[in-house]
KELO-478657 format. One record per atom (N, C-alpha, C): residue in one letter; x, y, z. Coordinates in steps of 0.2 Angstrom, whole numbers, plus 2048, in hexadecimal, padded with zeros to 3 digits. Last residue first. Layout:
AXYZ...
//
This chain:
K0DB679202K0DF67A207K0E5675208K0D36751F7K0D867A1F6K0DD67A1FCI0C966D1FEI0CD66A1F9I0D466E1F8K0C1677205K0C5672208K0CA66E204K0BC67D1FAK0C06811FEK0C467C202T0B46731F5T0B96751F1T0BE67A1F5F0AA672200F0AF66D1FFF0B566F1FAY0A467F1FFY0A767D205Y0AC677204F09F67F1F2F0A46841F4F0A86821FAF0966741F4F09B6741EEF0A06791F0P08D6781FEP0926731FFP0976721FAI0876831F6I08A6841FDI08F67E1FEL08267F1EAL0886831EAL08B6841F1W0766791ECW07C6751EBW0826791EBV06D6841EEV06F6801F4V07567B1F2M06D6881E0M07068C1E6M0716891ECI06767D1DBI06E67F1D9I0716831DEL05B67D1E1L05F6771E2L0666791E0L0566881DBL0576881E2L05B6821E4F0556851CDF05968A1CFF05B68A1D7T04B67A1CFT0526791CDT05767E1CEI0406821D3I04367D1D8I04A67B1D5N03E6891C7N04068D1CDN0436881D3Q03B67F1BEQ0416831BDQ0436871C3S02F67B1C4S0346761C4S03B67A1C3Y0276861C1Y0286841C8Y02E67F1C9E0276861B3E02A68B1B7E02B68A1BER0216791B1R02767B1AER02B6801B2D01866E1BAD0186751B8D01F6771B7A01A6611BFA0186621B8A0196691B6I0276591C7I02365F1C7I0216601C0I02E64D1C5I02864D1C9I0246531C8L0396501BDL03464B1BAL02E64B1BES03F65A1C4S03D65C1BDS0386571BBT0436531CFT03E6581D0T03B65A1C9V04C64A1CAV0466471CDV04164D1CDI0566521C5I05364E1C1I04C64C1C3M05A6581D2M05865C1CCM0546581C7L05F64D1D9L0596501DBL0566551D6F06A6491D1F0646441D1F05E6481D4A0726541D3A0706531CDA06A64E1CDF0746531E1F0706581DFF06D6571D8F07C6471E1F0756471E4F07164D1E2L08764B1D9L0826461D7L07C6461DAS08C6551E2S08A6571DBS0856511D8T08F64D1EET0896521EET0876541E7V0996451E8V0936421EBV08D6471EBW0A364E1E4W09F6491DFW0996471E2V0A66541F0V0A46581EBV0A06541E6M0AB6491F7M0A464C1F9M0A16501F4K0B76471F1K0B26421F0K0AB6441F2S0BD6521F6S0BC6511EES0B764C1EDA0BE64F203A0BA655201A0B86541FAN0C7645203N0C0643205N0BC649203K0D364C200K0D16461FCK0C96451FDP0D365520BP0D2658204P0D06521FFN0CB65421AN0D0651215N0CF65320ET0BF65921FT0C565D21ET0CB65A21BI0B764E220I0B565321BI0BC65821AY0BC64722BY0BB644224Y0BB64921FK0BB650235K0C164D233K0C164A22CK0AD651236K0B1657234K0B8655232I0AA644239I0A7646233I0AB64C231K0B0643246K0B263E241K0B064123AH0A864C24DH0AF64D24CH0B2649246I09B64724DI09C64D249I0A464E248T09C63524AT09B63B24ET09D64124AM092628243M09862D243M097633247
//
């Protein structure tokens, strides 16, 4: 896929809502995996907070595209 096709796919509100679900499930999976792999509770919590902050970027981007 070219960048132009990806941009066109994402700007469609129906596809943007699908991307919100996909990214949310992906980050939920990453949070579960990191909490299982990392033994130190404080370090695991910091990574979870970091993943949530990173997840907010595409979430807000896609929800902005849905509202247009």
